[in-house]
C-alpha positions as CSV (number, residue, x, y, z in Angstrom):
1,M,-4.2,-4.2,25.0
2,V,-0.6,-3.8,23.6
3,M,1.3,-0.8,24.7
4,D,2.2,1.6,21.9
5,V,5.9,2.1,22.2
6,V,7.2,4.5,19.6
7,S,10.7,3.7,18.6
8,E,13.2,6.2,17.2
9,R,13.8,3.6,14.6
10,V,10.3,3.7,13.1
11,A,10.7,4.7,9.4
12,G,7.0,4.2,8.5
13,Y,4.1,1.8,8.5
14,L,3.0,-1.0,6.2
15,V,-0.2,-1.0,8.1
16,P,-1.0,2.3,9.9
17,S,-1.3,2.3,13.7
18,T,-4.6,0.9,15.0
19,T,-6.0,-0.1,11.5
20,I,-9.2,-2.1,11.9
21,V,-9.2,-5.4,9.9
22,Q,-12.3,-7.5,9.4
23,T,-11.7,-9.0,6.0
24,N,-8.7,-10.1,3.9
25,G,-6.9,-7.1,2.6
26,V,-3.9,-5.3,1.2
27,G,-2.0,-2.3,2.5
28,A,-0.8,0.7,0.5
29,P,2.7,0.4,-1.1
30,F,5.4,1.7,1.2
31,E,8.3,3.4,-0.6
32,L,11.6,2.4,0.9
33,G,13.7,5.3,-0.3
34,Q,17.1,5.2,1.5
35,L,16.0,2.0,3.2
36,A,16.2,0.0,0.0
37,G,18.8,-2.7,0.2
38,Q,19.1,-2.3,4.0
39,P,18.3,-4.7,6.9
40,L,14.9,-3.8,8.4
41,L,12.8,-4.9,11.3
42,I,9.1,-5.3,10.6
43,V,7.0,-5.2,13.8
44,L,3.5,-6.6,13.6
45,R,1.3,-5.4,16.5
46,I,-2.1,-6.8,17.3
47,H,-3.7,-4.2,19.6
48,E,-7.1,-5.8,19.9
49,V,-8.7,-9.1,18.9
50,I,-11.9,-11.1,19.6
51,E,-11.9,-14.8,20.4
52,Q,-11.9,-17.6,17.9
53,E,-10.1,-15.9,15.0
54,S,-6.6,-15.8,13.4
55,L,-4.5,-13.3,11.4
56,R,-1.7,-14.1,8.9
57,L,0.2,-11.2,7.5
58,S,2.7,-11.4,4.6
59,V,5.2,-8.8,3.3
60,W,5.7,-8.4,-0.5
61,G,8.3,-6.5,-2.4
62,S,8.3,-4.7,-5.7
63,P,10.6,-2.6,-7.9
64,D,7.9,-0.3,-9.1
65,A,4.8,-0.7,-6.8
66,V,3.0,-2.3,-9.7
67,E,4.5,-5.8,-10.1
68,W,4.6,-7.7,-6.8
69,G,5.6,-11.2,-8.0
70,D,3.9,-14.5,-7.2
71,R,5.1,-14.9,-3.6
72,P,5.8,-12.8,-0.6
73,L,9.2,-12.1,0.9
74,F,8.0,-13.7,4.1
75,W,4.9,-14.6,6.2
76,F,4.5,-13.8,9.9
77,P,3.4,-16.8,11.9
78,E,-0.4,-17.1,12.3
79,M,-1.5,-15.0,15.3
80,F,-4.5,-15.4,17.6
81,Y,-3.9,-13.0,20.5
82,P,-2.9,-9.4,21.2
83,G,0.9,-8.9,21.2
84,L,3.7,-8.0,18.9
85,K,5.9,-10.1,16.6
86,P,9.1,-8.6,15.2
87,A,10.7,-10.1,12.1
88,A,14.1,-9.2,10.5
89,L,14.1,-8.6,6.7
90,N,17.5,-8.2,5.1
91,L,16.9,-6.4,1.8
92,S,20.6,-6.6,0.8
93,Q,19.6,-9.8,-1.1
94,Y,16.9,-7.9,-3.0
95,S,18.5,-4.7,-4.4
96,Q,15.7,-4.3,-7.0
97,I,13.0,-3.9,-4.3
98,K,12.0,-0.3,-3.8
99,F,8.5,-0.8,-2.3
100,L,7.0,-3.1,0.4
101,Q,3.4,-4.0,0.9
102,A,1.5,-5.9,3.6
103,R,-1.2,-8.3,2.8
104,W,-3.3,-10.1,5.4
105,E,-5.7,-13.0,5.7
106,V,-8.2,-13.4,8.5
107,N,-10.2,-16.3,9.6
108,R,-13.0,-16.7,12.2
109,W,-14.5,-20.0,13.4
110,G,-17.0,-21.0,16.0
111,R,-20.6,-19.9,16.6
112,G,-22.2,-16.5,16.0
113,W,-22.3,-13.9,13.4
114,P,-19.3,-11.7,14.4
115,R,-16.9,-11.0,11.5
116,P,-13.2,-11.2,12.3
117,F,-12.0,-8.1,14.2
118,F,-8.4,-7.1,14.6
119,K,-6.9,-3.7,15.4
120,I,-3.3,-3.9,14.1
121,S,-0.3,-2.1,12.8
122,A,2.9,-3.1,11.0
123,E,5.9,-0.8,11.5
124,V,9.0,-0.6,9.3
125,Q,12.1,0.0,11.5
126,H,15.7,0.5,10.3
127,L,18.5,-1.4,11.9
128,D,21.8,0.2,12.7
């Protein structure tokens, strides 16, 4: 299990804390507000996982929370185990982006019925 360390820098969540993920999905749009055009840290946390599965999470940007373009701003590396993975995102290159959104893909292989199971979160943190 991953420790839940709450940082003073947490501005919000692309994926709320301890969200259960069993299928591919999309998070709610996150309005950047004053964080627009700023350098951010996105922290993906996998709190729980079962064996023989993987998770890929991407972060998308939009000026209006309607049009998201045809490719993400970035992908986290594929993850298989509990842990956390921070990623810097410098939005100064994307002044038009006012919203972020997380999208994830899950995969399970091996024998047995169990569907993929992840308990995850994705924090948005501001950098000073």
